[in-house]
N, C-alpha and C positions, 0 to 999 in steps of 0.2 A: 203494600199500598200502591194504588195505580198512579200512572204518570199525571193524570189530570188532577188527582187529589193533591199533588205537589204544587199545582199551579193556582193556588188560592192566594192571589197576590194583588197588590195595588199600592201605589205611592200615596199612603194615607195623609201624609203631611201636606202635600199639595192640594189634595181633595178638600181637607178640612179648611185650609186657608181660603181656597177658592169659594167654598160654600159660604164662609163667613163674609167674604167680599161681596158676593152677589146679593146677600140679604139686604145690604144697604144700596146696592146699585139699582135695584128694581123698585124701591119704595117711593119714588117720586111721581109715579103715574098710577091711575086706577088699574090699568092692565098690568103694570109692574107689581103692584100689591098682590093681585090675584095670582100672577105667575109664581111669586115667592111662596104663597100659601100652597099652590099646587105642587111645587117642588118638595115642600115639607111632607105633603101627603104621599108623593111618589117615593120619597125615601122610606116612609113607613109602609110602603107597598099597599097603600089604600088606593088602588087604581081607579075605583069608581069615583071617589071624591076628587082624585087628581084630574081625571079626564073632564069631569063637569066643570072644574075650576079653570082648566086651560081653555075649554070652549068659551067660557065667560070672558077670559082674558083676550081671546081672539076676537070676540065680538066688540070689545072695548078698545082694541088696538087702534091707535091713530097715527102710528109711525111704522115704516117698514121694519124697524128694529123690533118693535113690540110684536108685530105680526110674525116675523121669522122665529122669534123666541117661543111664542105660543105654539107655532107649527112644529117646532123641533120637539117640544115636550109632549105634545099630543102623539107625534110619531113614536116617541120613546115609550109612552104608556101602551099604545096599541102593540108595539113590538114585544114588550114584556108580557102582554096578555096573549101573544101568539096570533093576534088578529091582523094578519099581513095586509088584507084587502083595505082595511081602514088606515093602516100606517102608510101604505105605499104612496097615496096622492101627496101627502105632506113631505115624504122623503124626496119624491121626484121634484117637487117645487123648490126645495132647498138646494138640491144638486144643480138644477137648472139656473138658479140664482147664485152664481159663484161668489157674488159680493155680499151675500147674506151674513157671512161670518160663521155659518153653521155647516159649511161644506164637508169638513172632515167628520163631524158628528153624524151628518146624514149618510155619508159613505159607510161609516161604521154600522149604522142601523141597516143600511142596504145589504151589507155582508151578513148580518144576522137573519134578515128576511131570506136571503139566498140559501142559508143553511137550513132554515125552516122548510124551504121548498125543495131542498136537495138540487138546487140549480147551480151546477158547477160553473157554467159560463158567466152567470151574473156575479157569482162569488169572485171569480178571477178578474173580471173587468173592474169591479168595485175596488178590489185590493190593488190592482194596478194603478188606478186613478189616485188612490190614497197614498201609495208610495211615491207618486210623482209630485203630489201637492204638499206632502208633509215631510218633516224631518224623521229620521229613524226613531228617535225617542218617542215622537208622537204616534208613529205607527205601532211601536211596541206597546204603548199605552192602550190603544184600541184593541190590539190583539189580546192583551191581558184581560180586558173586559169580556171579549168573546169567549176565551178559554174558560173564564170563571162562570159564564152563563150556561155553558154546555152541560155541567154536571157530569153524569156518567153515561151520556148518550154516545156510545161507542161509534155507531155508524157516522154520526155527524162529526165526531172527532176525526175520523178517518178522512172525510171529505175536506175538512179544514186543513189537515196535514198535507193535502195535495198542493197547497199553495207553496210549500217549501221544497218541493222536488227540485233538485239541482242546486239548492243552496249550499254554500260551503259550510264547514263545521262552525264557523263563527257567525252564521246567520241566525235567523229568528228561532230555529229549532233549539238552539242552545239556551233559549229562554226557559226551557223545561228545567234546566239545571240552575241558572242563576236567579231566576225570579223568586223561587222559594227562599233563597238567601236574602234577597232584598226585602221580602215580606218579613222575614225573621228580624231583620235589622230594625224595621219600622215598629214591630211589636215590642221589641226590647226597648226602643226609645220611649214608647208610650208608658212602659213600666219603670222608666228611669234606671234601667239595667245597662249602665255604660260599658261594663266589662263584656257583656254579650254583644253590644253594639260594636265595640272596637274589634273583637275577635272575628265577627262576621264581616266587618269592613275589610279587614286584612285578607280574609279568605276570598272575598269578591275581587278585590284589586289585584290579588296574586294569581288567581285561577282564570279570571275573565277580564283582563285589563282593557280589551278592545270591545267589550260588549256595548251596545248602543245606549244602554241606560246609565252609563258611568257618570254623566253629569248629574243625574238624579241621586246616584249613590254618594257623590261628593257633597251634594247639597244636604242630603239627609244627615250625613255624618257631621257636617258643619253645624247644622241646627242642634244636634245632640250635644256637640261640644259647647255650644252657647247656652242651651237651656238646662242641661244636666250638670255639666262641670263648671259653667260660667267661665270657660276658657276662651276668652274673646280672641286672643292672638291665633289660636289654633283654628277657630271657626273662620277667621279672616283668611287664613292661609288656604283653606280648602275652597272657600268661595272664590278667592282670587284664581286658584287653579282652574276652577270650573270656567271662569270667564276667559282665561288665557289659553287653555288647552282645547276648549270647545267653542270657539268664537261664532260658529255658524248654527249653534243649536238653538232651538226654540226657547229653551229654558234660561238663556243668558239674561234677558231683562229681569226675570225673577231672581236670578242669582245676584244681580247688581242691586236690586231693591233690598234683598236680604243682607247684602254686604253693607249698604248704607245704614240699615237698621242696627246691624252689629256694631258699626262704628259709633252710632248714637248711644248704644248701651255701654260702650267701653269707656267708662268715665275716668279710668286711670290714665288714659292716653292724653297727651298734651292737646288741648282743645284746638289750637291753631292747626296742628297736624291732622287731627281728626276731621275737621270740617273741610280741610283742603282735599283730603282723600275722598270724602263724600262728593265734593264738587267734581273732582276728576272723573269718578266713575259715573256719576249722573250725566255729565257732559258726553261721555262715551255712549251711554245708553240712548240719549236723545238725538245723537247724530248717527251713530253706526246702526242703530236699530229703530230708526224713526218710522220705518214702514212695518214694524213687527205687529202682529195681531195679538201678542201676549196680553192677558188681562192685567199684567203688572205695569204696563206702560203709563196708564193714568197716574198711578202712584209715584212713578219716577218724576213726572211733571210736578205733582204736588210737593214732593220732597224738595225739588229744586226751588220752587217758589217759597216754601217754608223756610229753607235755609237762608235765602236772600232776605226774607222779611225779618226773621227773628234772630239770626246770627249776625248778619252784616248790616241790618237796618237799611238795606238797599231796596226801598219800596218800589221804585220805578222798575228795577230788575225783576222783583217778585211779580209785579203786575203782568209782565210779559208771559211768565210761565203759567200763572193762574188763568190768563185769558186763553192760552193755547189748550190747557186741559179742558176748560169749560166749552171751548169750541168743538173739540174732538170727542169728548165724553161727557155730555151734559147730565147724564143720569148715573154717573159713576158714584161709588161710595163716598169718595172725597170731594165730589163736586159741590155739595152744600157748604162744606168748610172752605173750599177754594173760593166760592162766590162771596162768602162772608169776609174772608181775608182780603179779597180783592177790594171790597168796600173799605176795609180798614186801611189798606195801603193808600188808596186815594185820599182817605180822611187824613192820614198822617202826612201826606204830601200837601195838604191844604187845597186839594182839588175837590171841593165840595159838590159841584155839579155832577161829576162822574161818580163820586161816592154815593150820592143820592140815587143815581141810576142803578148802581150795583146793589144797593140795599133794597130798593124796590123790586128789582129782579129776583132777589133772594126770596122775598115774601111771595112773589108771584109763582116762582118755580118750586119752592119748598115750604108750603104753608103749614105743614105739620111738624116742621123741624123745631127742636127745643130752643133754638137761638132766635126765633121770630120776635119774642118780646124785646130782647136786647136790640135787635135790628130796628124795631119800631122806635125805640128810644133814640137811636142814632138819627133816624129820619126826622123825628120831632126836633131834635137839637139843631140839625142842619136847616130845616125849614124855618125854625124860629130864630136861628142865629143866636141861640142862648148858650153862652160859654162853649163855643165850638173848640 
């Protein structure tokens, strides 16, 4: 079996979670609805439907975020089709707009275009920019996608391998060895085969303890401990290790959110201790990683507000975190719920004017949400001052 055949890998747990997250993040605008539909077509490799849908999303985009998102997926479609001339303008626009949030993805696509064109200079410059702007685990992720896309194209494989000339044995080339193990671990987890998960985890941590994807390895193992064994203490242990041993890694906010969720599920633990731990780690996330671009940051703010509201009945404290989430990520999956809970907090505080503003904004921003009828009832009660 060839080397590249061994490199059919990817951290499926993160991908599945992220896809489920964005399905809600994008549903609040016409452009967002179309983008989500386009992603579904892209996943099914229906590139004709995907491109036409993304073009519609681009036409309807009324914010820079909607525009950048549509541009990125158009670039991805054209790259998959091998139509580099159509992909390139979108890739260039995203790279030039470093604040778009799609810089790393655009650089990844630029590397694929360079490989299509056998352009060594463009490949190396894109790779260099990627390594400067991203953490090792994110670079590994994009390299994994590129290796997977190559198939058995041996000349292109050889060009890609020139990136690693001069790397030490612990560099990216070692991914040829440890990524198949990581992939095996994920597949075993999906099949609830914890024995294979555990043996592969031991093999990875023993043979490649310094590999850049070790935070992902710990997180995958922790999730298997939680979901297969329901061993919450063991899951907590490895999530804590991820946070403590890799504090600068891009995945730390995700690890913290997963840790909070694990404490939430760990019903056997004393509730006071449980929520105190959640508070501790969420505070760390919102201070130490406040500038992170992780897609899990909105969820950290939501969890913090949720705990203040429902655990401590600290409605004023919850308002602060819901407001921050809504200000920074108005179209996130949890934004509708945060907007609703913001109104609830004002209502419970007896601040009916602000509750009314929050409820009306909910209907304005999320008119298709299932809570609209309940929100309208709240508005009617406040406006009529009937049994408030």
